[in-house]
N, C-alpha and C positions, 0 to 999 in steps of 0.2 A: 788649952787643950793638953791632954796628958795620954801617954801610952798605957793601956790597961792589959793588953794580952799580945802575945806573939805565938802564932801556930805554925807548924810545918806539914807539908804533905808530900809524900813520895809516891808518884803515879808511874805505872809501867807504861813504856811506849815503844816496845820492840827492840830498838837499837840499844836503848839504855833506860833509864828512869828519870823523869822529870822531878826536880825538887822545887816545890812552890813555897813561898813564905807569905803569910798574911799578918799584918800588924793592925790591931784594933785600937781605938781611942775612946775616951769618955764622952765625946760629942758625936759618937756614931759614924765617924768618918774612918774608913779602913783603907790601908794600902797594900798592894801585892808586890812581890819580887820573885825572882828565880835564881836558884843557886845549882842548877844542874851541873854536875861533875861526873862525867862518865867513869863508871865503875868505882866511884868513891861516894855513892850517894848516902850511905848510912853515916859515914864520917863527916860529911858536910852538914847533914841534918843535926848531928850531935853538937857541931861547932856553932850553928845558928842558935840552937836552944841554949847554949852556954852564954850567949849575949843577951838572953832575956832578962836576966837579974839586973844587969845595968840598965837596960832600956825602960823597964817598968817605971812608971811615974814621971818619966821625962817628957819634955816638949818635943814632939816629932818634928818640928819646923827647924829645929837647931842642928841641921844635918852635918854641916862642916865640923860643928863641936863634937857631935857623937862619933863621926867617922875617925876623927883624929884621936879621940880618947879611947875608942875600942881598938884601933890600930896600935896606939902606944902601950896600952895595958896588956896586950896579948903577950909582950915580951919576946915570943918567938915569932918574929915578923915575916911578912910576905908568905910565900907557900900558897898551893892551890886551894887547900881546904879552909884555912882562915880567910883568904881573900874572897873566896867564893860565898862564904857566909856573910862577910861584910857587904859584898855587892848586892846580895838579895835584901838585905836589911835596909841598905842605902836606898835602892830603887823604891822599896815600899815607903820610906819616908818622903821622897819626892813626890810619889803618888799621893799621898796624903795632903802634902803642902799644896799641890796644884789643885786637887779636889776640893780643898777648903775654899780656894778662890775662884773655883769653877772655870779653870783654864788648863790647857794641856801643858805637860812639863816642860815643853821647849819654851814656853813664854817665861819661865823662871831661869832658863839657862841662856838668856841673851836674845831670845825671839827668833823667829823663823828666817833663815836665808836660804833654804831649799824647800820648794813645794812638793818635790818628788825626788826619788832617788833610784839610779839604775841598779837593777838586781842581777845577780848571777846565780845559776842553778846548781845546787848540789843534789845528789841522790836521784837524778834524772836518769842515771845508769843502772838502776837496781836490777839485779839478776843477770846483767849482761856478762858473757864469758868470752865471746869472740869478737874480732873487729867488726864483723857484719852486724852482730847484735848491738854493739855500741853504736855504729852508724844508724841504725834504725831508731834507736832511742834518742840519739842526738837529733834526728830529723823531727821526731814528735815534740821534743822540748823547744826546738826553734818554732815549730808550728804553733805552739802556745804562746809565742811571743818573746821568749828569752833571748837576749842578745849576748849572753855570755855563759859558758858552761865549765864547771870545774869537776875534775876527777883525779883519781890516783890510778894509773895504768900499769903499776909495777908489781902486781901480783903480791907474793909473800916475801919479796927480797928484803935483805937486811944487811947493811953496810956495803956489801959488794953486789954487783949485778953481772951475770955472765952475758957473753955476747948474745947467746940465744934469748935470754930474758930481755935484753935491751932491744933486740930486734922485735920481740913479741910486743913490747910496750909501745915502740914506735909504729908498728903496723896498726895499733889501735888509734894512736894519735892521728896518724894519716888517714884512716877510714873516717874519723870523725870530721877532720878538716874537710875532706873531700865531700862529706855528706851535707855540711852546713855551709860551705864556702867562707869566704872572707868577711861576711857581714856578721859573723858571730864571733866573738872572742873566745879563745880557749884558754883555760887556767889550769896549769898542771900541778898536781898536789904530791908532795913527797912525804908527808907525815913524819919528817924528821928522822928518815930511816937510813941515810947513806953516809958513808965517810967523804972527805973532802974530794980525793981524786974521782971517786965514783960520781959524786954530784956534779963535778966539773965536766966530766964525759957526758953525763946526761944533758946538762945545760947545752953543751956544744951540739949535740946530735938533735936537740929540739929546735935549734935555730931555723930550719927550712920551714917549720910549721907556724912560725910567728906567734907564739903564745904570748899573751899579755903578761904573764908572770910565771915563775917556777916558785912554788910555795914550800916553805920549810925543808929545804934540801938536806940539812944536817941536823942532828939532834941539837935540842935547845940549850944544852949544857955549856956550850962554849961559844960565845959571841965572836971570838977571834976566828974560829973555824968558819962561822957564817960569813963574816967579813972577807975571809979568804976566798970563798967561793963567789961571793958578789963581786969582788975585784976581778976575778978571772971569767965571769959569765958576761956574755953579750945580750943575754935576755934579763929582764928585771927580776929581782929576788923579792919574794914577800914573806914576812915572818912576824911573829909576836903573839900568837895565840897562847903560847905557854910562858909568857912573862906576865907578871902579876901586880906590878906597881911602877909608878913613874920613875923610880930610881933605877930600875932595871932597863926601862926604855931610855933613860939617859944614857947608859953605857951603850946600848945599841946605836943611838944617834952618834955619840962620840966615835965610835968605831966605824960609822958609815957602813953598817953591816947589812942594811936592806933598803929597797927601793919603795916598798909599799908596807904600811904598818898595819898590823891586824890584832889589836887587843880585843878581848871578849868582855862584854859589859857584865856577864854573869861571873867572871873570874878576876878581872883587873880592877875591881874596886867600886864598880857601879858607874853610874852616870857621871857624877862629878869628877872622879879619878879619870875616866875615859875622855872627858872633855878637856882635862888638863894634858893628858898625853896627846891628843889631838892638836892642842896648841903648840906643844913642844914640837911635833912632827911638822906643823905648819911653818915654824921658824926655820926648819931645814929644807923647806919646799918639798916635802914629802906627802903623798896622798895617804889618805886614812880610809881603810877598808876592813871594818871589824869582822872578826870571826863570829859567826852567828848560826850554828847549826842546831841550836837547842830548841826550846819550846815556845809556846805563845806569849808568855810574859817577857821573856828575853828579846823575842822579836819586836814586841810593842816598845820596850825600852830603847833598843837599837834604832828604831824608826824616830823616835823622839830626839835621840842624839843626831841622827842624820839631819834633822830639821834645822838644827842650830850650829852646825859645824861646817865652816867654809871649805875645808879641804876634804870633806867626805866624798869619796869616790865611788864606792861599790857596796851593795848590800848582799851579803850571803844569805840565800834562801833555799830551804829544802823544797825540791819541786812537788814531791808528794809527802803524804804521811799517813799514819794509822788512821782508820776510819773513825775512831772515837775521839780524835783531836777536837772535832767540832763540838762534842759533848762536854768538854772539860772547862771551857771558858767561852766568853762572849766575843771571842776574837772576830773581827770584821776587817778585812783587808781589800783595797781597790788596786788591782793590778792592770796596767794599761800601756801597751806599746813598749814593753820590756822594763817599765818603771813602776814602783810602788809609790802611791800617793801618801803624804804625810797625813795622818788622821788629826783631827782638831777636837776630839772629845776630851773631857776633863781628865786630868791626871795622865796615866799611861793608856787610858781608853780601853781598858779590859777588865772584866770581873772574873773570879773564879766561880765555877759551879761545883762547889764542894761536895754536893750530894752524889755527883757522878764518880768521885774518886774511888769509892769502895769496890766499884766494879772492875777496877784495874790496879790491883795491888801491887806492890814492889815485886819484882822478879830479878834475880842476880843475872847479870850479863857479863861476858868476858871480852876482852879486846880482840878484834878481828884482824888487825894489820898484818899479822905475821902467820896467819893461818891459811892463807890462800882463798878465804871466802869474803873478801872485803867488799865485793859488790852486793853481798847479801844485807843490804842496809835497810831494806823495807820488806814488809810481808807481801804475799802475792796480792792480797786485797787492798794494798794501799791506794790511796786516791788524791787528787788535788784538793787542797783546802782553802783555795782562794780563786 
């Protein structure tokens, strides 16, 4: 079997644009991947297409060889654009390899050790501005069966947080905790926005609400700063969505900079690389909870990873999405009692509906984190997709 073509699709999805990849072969078996990289969609699309010349004519089943060669020959290694491009291609090659054998991808990655995985909701808070609105939306998410909720309550703050801003954030956290009780885990997102003393203050003030973790409290540029916060925090620290290779995670592990590890299958090298990172985390007795706010292909790949990873802890899930998500792929998910079941369909278990993409062309989007409209993550017509 040989690779005959590689195509990319950039599809608007309100918050950002999904970047899908399709790899074709001469035996009629195709594989799909996702390289969604918020606000850098055109750059990552170009990076994917630059890999096409190498891939054409190659055996798609020699995944480790191709990943190593493409990574090695890029010269400028790591970085979000290159690694996202490699991630999508790598996903598609696993998809092809598993489809050829008629088995799910997890069968090729060691077999299933998890039949289902606990999910936490993101985007459940869309449109909320007040503690009361957050509380009502939290109740609705819990009623759907979610056992964990994540959000960023810190407005447009950057580096420092005034006492008024901190009190406002804590009021939101308290309202959500009161609304859902202790049966639902709370996960507090920092988006890498604070300096060390501010992050430590936030961590201390969050303690009474017993959050499961405080995610990315400081910018990802300095792992020593992250380790400093982790050493001083009495609540767990999660990080890793903006690390892109096992070598970067090695430094995180050696510095003991986080309690929960969050690589993204769309950015950190794909399924094989994330499996290696998870194994490294397991050796340090650390749970693995991948970053997963992207589209249906990335979600399908992360579920396959969840199936075969012993220390897989939590699956990030967008609670609602744009109404046309269901038109773009054959995604089919089973969510029950706060858990997603692992699908057993061949490959990644999902196909692209390419004819629907033209109705949702690329639209540029800007980062919301410092504008004060962080909760505007979904359009008013957003709906559940599972």
